[in-house]
N, C-alpha and C positions, 0 to 999 in steps of 0.2 A: 199019608200024614203030611201036612203042610210044613215046609221048613220055617224055622223061626227067623224071620227077617230082621229082628231087632238084636240078634246075638252080638253084633259088633258094637252096638250102643252100650252093651253091658260090660264090655271089656274095661279093665282098669288101665290107666295110663301106662303102668309098667308092663303089663302083659301085651298091650297093643304095640308098644315100642319094641318089645322082644320079637313079636311076629314080623314087624316091619323090616327087621334085619335080614329076613329070609326072602323078601320080595324084591323084584327088580323095580326100577323107579317108574316104569310105565304102569305096573299094577298098583304101586303105591299111589300114583297120581289118580288112577281110576277110583280107588277107594276114597281118597280125599274129596273127589268130586261128588260122590253120592252120600257121604256121611259127614255132617258138620262135626260130630263128636270125634271121628277119626282124623279129620282135617286139622282140628285143633291140636290133637295129640302129636300127629306126625310132623307138623310144621312149627309147633310152638313149644312142645314139651321135650326137654332133655335132648334137644338137637337130633331127634330121630332121623329127620330128613338128611342132615349132613352125614350122619353115620352110614346111611344107605348109599349116598352118593360117593363116599370115599371108597366104597367097594369097587368102583368103576375105574380105578387107576387113572384118575383125572388130576390135573394140577389143582392144588388147593386154592390157588388164586382165582380159579374159574368158578368154584362152587360156594365160596364163603358168603357171597352177596346174592345168591339166587333167591328168587321169589317164585316157587314152583308153579303156582296157579297162574301167574302172569307170564313167566318165561316159557311155559310149556302148554299154553292153552290150545295150541293147534297141533299138539304132538301126534295125534292119530292121523293127521293128513300129510305129515312130512316124511320124506325119504331119509333125511338125516336131520338131527336135532341140534339147534344152535345153542352153544354154551359159551358166553363171552365172545372171544375172538376166534373160536374154533367150533367144530361140530362133532357129534358122535353118532355112530350108527348102532341101532339097537342090537343087542346080543347078550350073551352071558356076561355077568358082571366083570369078571377078570379078563374078558376077551373083547370088550368094547373098543372100537376103533377111534383114534383121534384123527379128525379130518380137518384139513385147512384148505379153504377155497383157493384155487390157483389164481383167481381174479385179484386176490389181495397180495400176491407175491410180486415184488419188483422184478422187472426185466427190461432190457434195452428195447427200444422201439415200441414200448407199451402204448396201446391206444392209437398207433399210427396206421396208415393204410397197409403197412407190411405185416403188422401183428396187432390187429384190432381186437377189441372186446365185443363179442356178439352173443346173442342169446341162442341156446340150443335146446330143442324140445326134450332131450333126454338128460339134461344136466341135473345133478342132484339138488341144485340150488334154484330150481324153478326158472323164473324169467330173468334172473340176474345174469348179465352178460359174462361170458368166460373168454379166456384167451383163445384166439384162432390164428395159428401161424399160417400166413399166406406165403411169404417169401422174404428171407433175410440171409445175409452172408455172416454177419456178426451175431452169433447165437450166445446170448449171455443172460442167465437167470440166477437169482440169488434170494435167499430168505432166511429168517430167524424164527425158531419155534421153541417154546418152552414145554417140555414133557416131563412126566415123573420118571425117576430113575427106573431102570428095568431093561428087559431084553425085547427087541422089536424087529420087525421087518419094515423096510421103507418101500412104499408103493406109490405109483401114479395112477390116476384114473384118466385115461386118454382115449381119443377116438381118431384113428387115421383116416385121411381121405385119399383120393386116387393119386394125388401128387406126393404122397408122404415120402420124405427123404431127409434124414438128419446128418448124413455124411460123416459118420464116425464121431459125432459129438458125444461128450460124456458128462455125467453128473457125479458129484461127490458130496459126502456128508462129513462134517467136522464137529468135534466138541469144542465149545467156546474156550479159547485159551490153550488149546492143544494143537501143535503144528502138524500132526500127522492125520491123514484121512482115516476115518473109521470105516468108510465104505466108498467104493468107486464103481461106477457102472457105465459101460460104453454101449452106444447104439451100434452094435455090429451088424453085418449083413444078415446074419441069422435072425437077430432080434427084429430087424426091419421087415424081413420077409414074413415072419410070424404075425406081425401087426397088420401087414397088408392083406392077410387072409381074412381079417375082421374089419375091412374097410366099411365105414359108415356106422359101426357099432362101438360103443364104449367098452373098454376092457380094463381090468386092473393089472398093471404091469409091476411085477416084483423086481426091485432093484438090488435087494440084498438084505442081510441081517446085521445087526450090531448089538452089543451088550454093554449097558451102563448100570448093571446091577450093583456094582461095587462103588459107584460114585458116592462121595461122602454126603452130599446134599440131597434133599428129597426131590428137588426139581433140577433139571439140566437144560441149559440152552444149547441147541444144536443149530448148525449153520449149513444150509443147502447152497451149493454153487454149481455152475456148469462151465464148460469150456467147449468152444467150437473146435472140431477136429481139423478143419482146414478152412480155406477162404471160399469154398464153393457155396452155392445157394442151398439153403435148407427150406423145406416146404412141408405144408400139408398136415397139420393135426390140431385137434381141439384138446385143450388141457383143462380138466375139470377140477382135480383135487390132488393134494399131497396127503397120503394116508400113513399113519404110524399104527401098525397092528401089533399088539402085545403077543409075545410068544410064550 
């Protein structure tokens, strides 16, 4: 018996919107591409699209102005998907990663011969150049990120080369307006040795966990900073992304 290929066209707007709430946005986009009836319902009726996107633990400021068929037209070709000023990686709704390109994070000597921006074939961001640390004494990086309140792990996607050495430098994460560090991570000898085992390959390095579940606002500004451990030379790694993984 042949399947009824018009079944979706017969769905009422209310029923289609209910079904949409149980789909991930990749499937939702696929249906919208093959059915004008569903596309109209998902993207124009009762904010079905926004209801689904809010399941992904994303800042509301990123999704309120989305135009799905425009913003995600190349979704099936991408390793990560751009949303406003950040990216997400496909996964279960409540476990989607918030990803920020390292190339957009301020740091001392950015774009210089010591710490240039260069393309890497294995970057999540295609041909977009990413930071490649060649050699600096003063290791200083900082950034601001807006994330929904919740519990997360902070991670870097990095690739060490043969000269890799950060000489006890450390990173910290603060909540905006709070003087105490929520998280502090040092590049100890053990951490560096483990990264050197993966020379030439990108790896996701977990820096630690933090909890903002009780924060009164829906969205929180967090501040990433770093400190060089000494005045010796630091060398040798590609920095692709800062990743916030919901726990």
